[in-house]
C-alpha positions as CSV (number, residue, x, y, z in Angstrom):
1,M,-47.6,79.7,112.1
2,S,-50.1,77.0,110.9
3,I,-50.9,73.8,112.7
4,G,-49.2,71.8,109.9
5,S,-46.0,73.8,110.2
6,A,-46.1,73.4,114.0
7,T,-46.7,69.6,113.6
8,R,-43.7,69.3,111.3
9,R,-41.4,71.1,113.7
10,A,-42.7,69.0,116.6
11,G,-42.1,65.8,114.6
12,L,-38.5,66.9,113.8
13,A,-37.9,67.6,117.5
14,V,-39.3,64.2,118.5
15,A,-37.2,62.4,115.9
16,V,-34.0,64.2,117.0
17,G,-34.8,63.5,120.7
18,F,-35.4,59.8,120.1
19,A,-32.2,59.5,118.0
20,L,-30.1,61.2,120.6
21,S,-31.6,59.0,123.4
22,A,-30.9,55.9,121.3
23,V,-27.2,56.9,120.7
24,I,-26.6,57.7,124.4
25,N,-28.2,54.5,125.6
26,L,-26.3,52.4,123.2
27,W,-23.0,54.0,124.2
28,L,-23.7,53.6,127.9
29,L,-24.8,49.9,127.6
30,R,-22.2,48.8,125.0
31,A,-20.2,46.9,127.6
32,T,-23.1,45.1,129.3
33,L,-25.3,44.2,126.3
34,T,-24.5,41.9,123.4
35,A,-24.7,43.1,119.8
36,G,-28.1,41.5,119.4
37,Q,-29.5,43.2,122.5
38,L,-28.1,46.6,121.3
39,G,-29.9,46.1,118.0
40,W,-33.2,45.4,119.7
41,L,-32.8,48.4,121.8
42,A,-32.2,50.6,118.8
43,L,-35.3,49.1,117.1
44,V,-37.4,49.9,120.2
45,H,-36.3,53.5,120.1
46,A,-37.1,53.7,116.4
47,L,-40.6,52.2,116.9
48,A,-41.3,54.6,119.8
49,A,-40.2,57.5,117.7
50,A,-42.4,56.4,114.8
51,A,-45.4,55.9,117.1
52,T,-44.9,59.4,118.5
53,L,-44.7,60.9,115.0
54,A,-47.8,59.1,113.9
55,A,-49.7,60.4,116.9
56,L,-48.6,63.9,116.1
57,V,-49.8,63.5,112.5
58,L,-53.2,62.2,113.6
59,L,-53.5,65.0,116.2
60,S,-52.8,67.6,113.5
61,R,-55.3,66.1,111.1
62,W,-58.0,65.9,113.8
63,W,-57.3,69.5,114.7
64,L,-57.5,70.6,111.1
65,R,-60.8,68.7,110.6
66,G,-62.2,70.8,113.5
67,G,-61.5,74.0,111.6
68,E,-62.9,72.8,108.2
69,P,-66.6,73.4,109.0
70,L,-65.7,76.9,110.1
71,M,-63.9,77.6,106.9
72,A,-66.8,76.2,105.0
73,Q,-69.1,78.5,107.0
74,L,-67.0,81.5,106.0
75,D,-66.8,80.4,102.4
76,A,-70.6,80.1,102.3
77,A,-71.0,83.6,103.9
78,G,-68.7,85.0,101.1
79,Q,-71.2,83.6,98.6
80,G,-74.2,85.1,100.4
81,R,-75.3,82.0,102.3
82,I,-75.1,83.2,105.9
83,T,-75.9,80.5,108.5
84,E,-75.1,79.8,112.1
85,R,-73.3,76.5,113.0
86,V,-73.3,74.4,116.1
87,Q,-69.8,73.5,117.2
88,D,-69.1,69.7,117.2
89,G,-65.3,69.6,116.9
90,P,-62.6,70.2,119.4
91,V,-63.7,72.4,122.4
92,E,-60.7,74.7,121.7
93,W,-62.5,75.8,118.5
94,A,-65.7,76.7,120.4
95,P,-64.8,80.3,121.2
96,M,-63.8,81.0,117.6
97,S,-67.0,79.3,116.4
98,R,-69.1,81.5,118.7
99,A,-67.3,84.6,117.6
100,I,-67.8,83.7,113.9
101,N,-71.5,83.1,114.5
102,V,-72.0,86.4,116.3
103,A,-70.1,88.3,113.5
104,L,-72.1,86.6,110.7
105,T,-75.4,87.3,112.5
106,R,-74.5,91.0,112.7
107,I,-73.5,91.0,109.0
108,K,-76.7,89.2,108.1
109,A,-78.7,91.8,110.0
110,Q,-76.9,94.6,108.1
111,L,-77.4,93.0,104.8
112,D,-81.1,92.4,105.5
113,D,-81.4,96.1,106.5
114,R,-79.6,97.1,103.3
115,D,-81.9,94.9,101.2
116,H,-84.9,96.4,102.9
117,R,-83.7,100.0,102.3
118,L,-82.9,99.1,98.6
119,G,-86.4,97.7,98.3
120,E,-88.0,100.8,99.7
121,L,-85.8,103.0,97.4
122,H,-86.7,100.9,94.3
123,A,-90.4,101.1,95.3
124,E,-90.0,104.9,95.7
125,L,-88.3,105.2,92.3
126,S,-90.6,102.9,90.4
127,V,-93.9,104.0,92.0
128,D,-95.2,107.5,92.4
129,P,-96.2,107.9,96.1
130,V,-99.2,110.1,95.4
131,T,-100.9,108.3,92.5
132,Q,-99.4,104.8,92.9
133,L,-98.7,104.9,89.1
134,S,-95.4,103.9,87.6
135,A,-92.6,106.5,87.8
136,R,-90.8,108.1,84.9
137,A,-87.9,105.6,85.0
138,Q,-90.3,102.7,84.2
139,F,-92.0,104.6,81.5
140,M,-88.8,105.5,79.7
141,D,-87.3,102.0,80.1
142,R,-90.4,100.5,78.5
143,L,-90.3,103.1,75.7
144,A,-86.7,102.3,75.0
145,T,-87.6,98.6,74.7
146,L,-90.4,99.3,72.3
147,L,-88.2,101.5,70.1
148,H,-85.8,98.6,69.6
149,E,-88.6,96.6,67.9
150,P,-88.6,96.3,64.1
151,A,-89.3,99.5,62.1
152,D,-92.8,98.4,61.2
153,A,-93.8,98.1,64.8
154,V,-96.2,100.9,65.9
155,G,-96.9,102.2,69.3
156,G,-98.6,105.2,70.8
157,I,-97.9,107.8,73.5
158,A,-100.3,110.1,75.2
159,L,-99.1,112.9,77.5
160,L,-101.4,114.8,79.9
161,R,-100.3,118.0,81.6
162,I,-102.4,119.3,84.5
163,D,-103.2,123.0,83.9
164,D,-101.4,125.2,86.5
165,L,-100.9,122.5,89.1
166,A,-98.4,124.6,91.0
167,G,-100.8,127.5,91.1
168,L,-103.7,125.2,92.3
169,N,-101.4,124.0,95.1
170,Q,-100.8,127.5,96.2
171,R,-104.4,128.7,95.9
172,A,-106.3,125.7,97.2
173,G,-103.7,123.8,99.2
174,R,-101.7,120.6,98.7
175,E,-104.5,118.2,99.7
176,R,-106.8,119.5,96.9
177,A,-103.9,119.3,94.4
178,D,-103.1,115.7,95.5
179,E,-106.8,114.8,95.2
180,L,-106.9,116.1,91.6
181,L,-103.7,114.0,90.8
182,K,-105.3,110.9,92.4
183,Q,-108.5,111.3,90.4
184,V,-106.6,111.8,87.2
185,A,-104.6,108.6,87.9
186,T,-107.9,106.7,88.6
187,L,-109.3,108.1,85.3
188,L,-106.3,106.9,83.3
189,R,-106.5,103.4,84.9
190,T,-110.2,103.0,84.1
191,R,-109.8,104.3,80.6
192,A,-106.9,102.0,79.8
193,P,-107.7,98.8,81.7
194,R,-105.9,96.4,79.3
195,L,-102.8,98.5,78.8
196,V,-100.7,97.0,81.5
197,D,-101.6,93.4,80.5
198,A,-100.6,94.3,76.9
199,G,-97.2,95.7,78.0
200,G,-98.2,99.3,78.3
201,V,-97.4,101.7,81.1
202,I,-99.4,104.4,82.9
203,A,-97.0,106.7,84.7
204,R,-96.7,110.0,86.4
205,L,-93.7,111.6,84.7
206,N,-93.2,114.6,86.9
207,G,-95.2,117.0,89.0
208,A,-97.9,117.9,86.5
209,D,-97.3,115.5,83.6
210,F,-98.7,112.0,83.1
211,G,-97.8,109.6,80.4
212,V,-99.6,106.6,78.8
213,L,-97.5,104.2,76.7
214,M,-99.5,101.9,74.4
215,P,-97.8,99.2,72.3
216,C,-99.3,98.0,69.1
217,V,-101.8,100.8,68.6
218,Q,-102.8,102.5,65.3
219,A,-103.2,106.3,64.9
220,E,-107.0,106.1,64.4
221,A,-107.5,104.1,67.7
222,L,-105.2,106.5,69.5
223,N,-107.1,109.5,68.2
224,A,-110.4,108.1,69.4
225,W,-109.0,107.2,72.8
226,T,-107.6,110.6,73.3
227,R,-110.8,112.3,72.3
228,E,-112.7,110.2,74.8
229,L,-110.2,110.9,77.5
230,S,-110.5,114.6,76.9
231,E,-114.2,114.4,77.4
232,A,-113.8,112.4,80.6
233,L,-111.4,115.0,81.9
234,H,-114.1,117.6,81.5
235,G,-116.1,115.6,84.0
236,L,-113.4,116.2,86.6
237,K,-113.7,119.9,85.9
238,Q,-117.5,119.7,86.6
239,R,-116.7,118.2,90.0
240,E,-114.7,121.4,90.8
241,L,-111.5,119.6,91.4
242,T,-109.7,122.5,89.8
243,D,-110.3,126.2,89.5
244,R,-108.9,126.4,86.0
245,P,-111.0,126.3,82.8
246,R,-109.6,122.9,81.9
247,V,-108.2,120.1,84.0
248,G,-105.3,119.8,81.6
249,W,-104.0,119.4,78.1
250,L,-103.6,116.3,76.1
251,A,-101.3,115.4,73.2
252,A,-100.9,112.0,71.6
253,G,-99.0,110.4,68.7
254,V,-97.7,107.2,67.3
255,F,-94.1,106.1,67.1
256,H,-92.2,103.4,65.1
257,G,-89.4,101.1,65.9
258,G,-86.0,102.6,65.3
259,E,-86.8,106.1,66.4
260,T,-84.9,107.7,69.3
261,I,-86.5,108.5,72.6
262,G,-85.6,112.2,72.2
263,A,-87.3,112.5,68.9
264,V,-90.5,110.8,70.1
265,M,-90.8,112.7,73.3
266,S,-89.9,116.0,71.7
267,R,-92.6,115.5,69.1
268,I,-95.3,114.7,71.6
269,D,-94.1,117.5,73.9
270,H,-94.2,120.0,71.1
271,A,-97.8,119.0,70.3
272,L,-98.6,119.5,74.0
273,Q,-97.0,123.0,74.0
274,T,-99.1,123.8,70.9
275,G,-102.2,122.7,72.7
276,E,-101.4,124.9,75.7
277,G,-100.9,127.9,73.5
278,G,-104.1,127.4,71.5
279,D,-107.7,126.6,72.1
280,A,-107.9,122.9,71.5
281,P,-108.2,120.6,74.6
282,W,-106.1,117.9,72.9
283,M,-103.7,117.5,70.0
284,M,-102.5,114.7,67.8
285,A,-98.8,114.8,67.0
286,R,-97.9,113.9,63.4
287,V,-95.1,111.5,62.7
288,T,-92.6,113.7,60.8
289,R,-88.9,113.7,60.4
290,S,-88.7,116.9,58.5
291,G,-86.9,119.3,60.8
292,P,-85.3,118.1,64.1
293,A,-87.2,118.4,67.3
294,V,-86.1,121.3,69.6
295,S,-85.5,120.5,73.3
296,L,-86.3,123.0,76.1
297,A,-82.7,123.8,76.6
298,Q,-82.3,124.5,72.9
299,W,-85.3,126.7,72.9
300,R,-83.8,128.8,75.7
301,S,-80.6,129.3,73.6
302,L,-82.5,129.8,70.4
303,I,-84.7,132.6,71.9
304,D,-81.8,134.3,73.6
305,E,-79.8,134.3,70.3
306,A,-82.7,135.5,68.2
307,L,-83.4,138.4,70.6
308,L,-79.7,139.3,70.6
309,T,-79.3,139.1,66.8
310,G,-82.6,140.6,65.8
311,R,-84.1,137.5,64.2
312,V,-87.5,138.1,65.8
313,G,-90.2,139.5,63.5
314,L,-93.9,139.9,63.2
315,Q,-96.4,137.9,61.2
316,L,-99.3,140.2,60.3
317,S,-102.9,139.1,59.5
318,P,-105.4,141.8,58.5
319,V,-108.7,141.6,60.4
320,T,-111.4,142.8,58.0
321,T,-115.1,143.5,58.0
322,L,-117.7,142.2,55.6
323,D,-117.1,145.2,53.3
324,G,-113.4,144.6,53.3
325,I,-112.3,147.4,55.7
326,T,-109.3,146.5,57.7
327,T,-109.9,147.3,61.4
328,Q,-106.4,146.2,62.6
329,Q,-103.5,144.0,61.8
330,L,-103.2,141.0,64.1
331,A,-99.5,140.6,64.9
332,Q,-97.9,137.3,66.1
333,V,-94.3,136.6,66.7
334,R,-92.0,134.8,64.3
335,L,-88.5,133.6,65.1
336,Q,-85.7,132.4,63.0
337,N,-82.7,130.4,64.0
338,A,-79.1,130.7,62.6
339,E,-79.9,128.0,59.9
340,G,-82.9,129.9,58.6
341,R,-85.6,127.7,60.1
342,T,-88.7,129.7,61.0
343,F,-90.8,129.1,64.1
344,G,-94.3,130.5,64.4
345,A,-96.2,131.8,67.5
346,D,-97.7,128.4,68.3
347,E,-94.2,127.1,68.8
348,V,-92.4,130.1,70.2
349,L,-94.9,131.3,72.9
350,P,-95.3,128.0,74.8
351,S,-91.5,127.5,74.8
352,A,-90.9,131.1,75.9
353,L,-93.4,130.6,78.7
354,R,-91.7,127.4,79.9
355,T,-88.1,128.9,79.6
356,A,-89.1,132.2,81.5
357,R,-88.5,134.2,78.3
358,I,-92.1,135.2,77.7
359,A,-91.6,138.8,79.0
360,D,-88.7,139.3,76.7
361,I,-90.7,138.0,73.7
362,D,-93.7,140.1,74.5
363,L,-91.6,143.2,74.9
364,R,-89.9,142.7,71.6
365,V,-93.2,142.1,69.8
366,A,-94.5,145.3,71.3
367,E,-91.4,147.3,70.2
368,L,-91.7,145.9,66.7
369,A,-95.4,146.7,66.5
370,L,-94.8,150.3,67.7
371,A,-91.9,150.6,65.2
372,R,-94.2,149.6,62.4
373,I,-96.9,152.0,63.5
374,A,-94.4,154.8,63.6
375,G,-93.0,153.8,60.2
376,H,-96.4,153.7,58.5
377,E,-97.8,156.8,60.2
378,Q,-99.5,158.0,57.0
379,A,-101.2,154.7,56.5
380,R,-102.8,155.0,60.0
381,E,-102.2,151.3,60.5
382,E,-103.4,149.8,63.8
383,I,-101.8,146.6,65.2
384,A,-103.0,144.2,67.9
385,I,-100.6,142.2,70.0
386,R,-101.0,139.7,72.8
387,V,-99.3,140.0,76.2
388,S,-99.1,137.1,78.7
389,A,-100.3,137.6,82.2
390,R,-96.9,136.3,83.3
391,S,-95.3,139.3,81.6
392,A,-97.9,141.7,83.0
393,E,-97.1,140.9,86.6
394,R,-93.5,141.9,86.2
395,P,-92.8,145.6,87.1
396,T,-89.7,145.7,84.8
397,F,-91.9,144.7,81.8
398,V,-94.5,147.4,82.6
399,S,-91.8,150.1,82.9
400,R,-90.0,149.1,79.8
401,F,-93.2,148.8,77.8
402,E,-94.2,152.4,79.0
403,E,-90.8,153.7,77.8
404,A,-91.5,152.1,74.3
405,L,-95.0,153.7,74.2
406,A,-93.6,157.1,75.3
407,G,-91.1,156.9,72.4
408,V,-93.9,157.0,69.8
409,G,-96.1,159.6,71.5
410,P,-99.7,159.9,70.4
411,L,-99.2,157.0,67.9
412,A,-99.4,154.6,70.9
413,Q,-103.2,155.0,70.6
414,R,-103.0,152.8,67.4
415,L,-101.7,149.8,69.4
416,W,-104.2,147.2,70.6
417,V,-103.1,145.0,73.5
418,E,-105.0,141.9,74.5
419,F,-104.7,139.4,77.4
420,D,-105.8,135.9,78.1
421,I,-107.4,135.9,81.6
422,D,-109.3,132.6,81.2
423,G,-109.0,130.9,84.5
424,E,-106.6,133.5,86.0
425,R,-107.0,134.3,89.7
426,N,-106.5,137.8,91.1
427,V,-106.8,139.3,87.6
428,A,-107.2,142.9,88.8
429,S,-104.0,142.7,90.9
430,V,-102.0,140.9,88.2
431,L,-103.1,143.1,85.2
432,G,-104.0,146.3,87.1
433,P,-100.6,148.1,87.0
434,L,-100.2,147.3,83.3
435,T,-103.8,148.2,82.2
436,T,-103.7,151.4,84.2
437,M,-100.5,152.4,82.3
438,L,-102.1,151.4,79.0
439,Q,-105.2,153.4,79.7
440,R,-103.1,156.4,80.5
441,R,-101.3,156.1,77.2
442,G,-104.6,155.6,75.2
443,V,-103.9,152.0,74.2
444,H,-106.8,149.8,73.3
445,I,-107.2,146.9,75.8
446,G,-108.9,143.6,74.9
447,L,-109.4,140.0,76.0
448,R,-108.5,137.1,73.8
449,R,-109.7,133.5,73.5
450,V,-113.2,134.4,74.7
451,V,-115.6,131.5,74.3
452,T,-118.6,132.6,76.3
453,P,-120.2,136.0,77.1
454,P,-118.3,137.6,79.9
455,E,-119.9,137.5,83.3
456,D,-117.9,140.0,85.4
457,L,-118.5,143.2,83.4
458,A,-117.4,145.3,86.3
459,L,-114.0,143.7,86.1
460,L,-113.8,144.5,82.4
461,R,-114.6,148.1,83.2
462,R,-111.9,148.3,85.9
463,L,-109.3,146.9,83.4
464,G,-110.4,149.3,80.7
465,V,-111.3,146.4,78.3
466,G,-112.7,147.8,75.0
467,Y,-112.9,144.7,72.8
468,L,-113.1,140.9,72.9
469,R,-111.4,138.4,70.6
470,L,-113.1,135.1,70.2
471,G,-111.4,131.8,70.8
472,P,-110.6,129.7,67.6
473,A,-113.1,127.0,68.6
474,L,-116.0,129.4,68.7
475,G,-115.4,130.7,65.2
476,A,-114.9,127.3,63.5
477,D,-117.4,125.0,61.8
478,L,-120.2,127.6,61.7
479,A,-121.9,126.3,58.5
480,G,-124.8,123.8,58.6
481,D,-127.9,123.3,60.8
482,G,-125.8,121.7,63.5
483,S,-124.0,125.0,64.3
484,A,-127.1,127.1,64.5
485,G,-126.7,127.3,68.3
486,K,-123.1,128.6,67.9
487,R,-124.2,131.2,65.4
488,R,-126.9,132.4,67.8
489,L,-124.3,132.6,70.6
490,L,-122.1,134.8,68.3
491,Q,-125.0,137.1,67.6
492,L,-125.8,137.3,71.3
493,M,-122.1,138.3,72.0
494,V,-122.2,141.0,69.3
495,E,-125.4,142.4,70.8
496,L,-124.0,142.3,74.3
497,G,-120.8,143.9,73.2
498,A,-122.7,146.7,71.5
499,A,-124.7,147.3,74.7
500,E,-121.6,147.4,76.8
501,G,-119.4,149.3,74.5
502,L,-117.3,146.2,73.6
503,R,-116.1,145.4,70.1
504,V,-116.2,141.7,69.2
505,L,-113.4,140.5,66.9
506,A,-112.0,137.1,65.8
507,G,-108.6,135.9,64.8
508,E,-107.9,133.9,61.7
509,A,-111.0,132.0,60.6
510,A,-110.8,128.3,60.1
511,S,-112.2,128.5,56.5
512,D,-113.5,131.0,54.0
513,S,-117.1,130.1,54.8
514,D,-116.5,130.6,58.5
515,A,-114.9,134.0,57.7
516,Q,-118.0,135.0,55.7
517,L,-120.3,134.0,58.5
518,L,-118.3,135.8,61.1
519,R,-118.3,139.0,59.2
520,R,-121.9,138.6,58.3
521,V,-122.9,138.7,62.0
522,G,-120.7,141.7,62.6
523,I,-117.4,140.1,63.7
524,P,-114.3,141.2,61.8
525,C,-111.7,138.4,61.3
526,A,-108.7,137.4,59.3
527,S,-109.2,135.3,56.3
528,P,-107.3,132.0,56.1
529,A,-106.9,132.4,52.3
530,E,-104.6,135.5,52.8
531,S,-100.9,134.9,53.2
532,P,-99.8,137.3,55.9
533,P,-96.6,139.1,55.3
534,A,-93.7,138.9,57.7
535,R,-92.1,142.0,59.1
């Protein structure tokens, strides 16, 4: 019951009481009082009743006014303005006022704690705790904003992936890995001091990946900046912050307004994968819309389907000497999807490595190479394939590979298998079981992507290495006086190889002139002018 309702009921009771009293008095005094006196008596009763009712109304309003500040206090709290109030109305409201103050104080403390926790959570989500760079969410939000600009607006993205960060964490400890991350973050800040002011973002996207978002940048400027950053990263390697050959891999490219986030990120990520699978320390991604980008999840399904349906083949490049003799066929994987789109090794291998399908791809390539050797027995064709160290360390791969070799018998001796051990730790324990099996089967064993004369010859002997394949960078741009030092290095490697019983080979030369120079110093290679057939 409200105070107003109670007041109305009290007023009705007072009015009825006064009316009944007036009637009884008039009836009792009718014989002793004149008519005029009776009238005055009735008027007095009416005035008393009116005064009492007025007093009740005033009391009700006074009581209600005492509760209005409390209601205002509660209304303000509902709008987020929580304040304590000093009671200045009826004392009967004091206990309720104190109770409301206590309750609101507790609520305010809870809200303040919530806001503090939300602030900490926002800081955690928006700032990487190790490097103090922006987090992935801020990077992607800013990219989405820039992509809503007009189509003629141009921006740039650079992605940096630390080479084998997880492995470094295991080998050298978390403190060293974190120190490398901090130094890379510092390098990015110093190399792009005006980016943040111009609306750019420098972020750590995930464990090993960094991103730099640059609005209003042209491809030429982005190219030069990426090259300078690559050279600066080499300085971190010289400080021995990592035990890998490179600190990391770089890829950069421009984007235009109207593109989707998926298309832009997939394009740059693909360039990054290509750099990881090749010899270049950095790559520029071309802006192209011919052929949709393939996500990592799509790569997983694509590889599984191609392996199941037999749409995995070989691309062969003959490696020839100066007099035209073919020493071997260099085999690389080719994969085709259901729509007939073909993917080369530079796309397939990095994706297979990242989707944990590399052992399946390497085994299928080995099986296809052995099948071709057996099918061209009279041609005495020899084929070279590459095998990832990640495949070599899996016992199931070694056993299935040996079964495939046993299936062709002595023809297995026409297979050449090469590994990339650049920067690998515990090479003997990782490759030992596989190389022991390969030596037992008479398979040629080699190292690929060699860019300097090998230092640990004893390790090569334990692995049974019989040849070295040069990295692409060492066999490119050999003409001219400026490359005389590189040509002397190649000659030195040929002489060292002859002294140690190691053949020195190259892959596909960068140009016809490079191919001629390589063959002239005694290094067989594949010519870029030849169109290798698919098998």
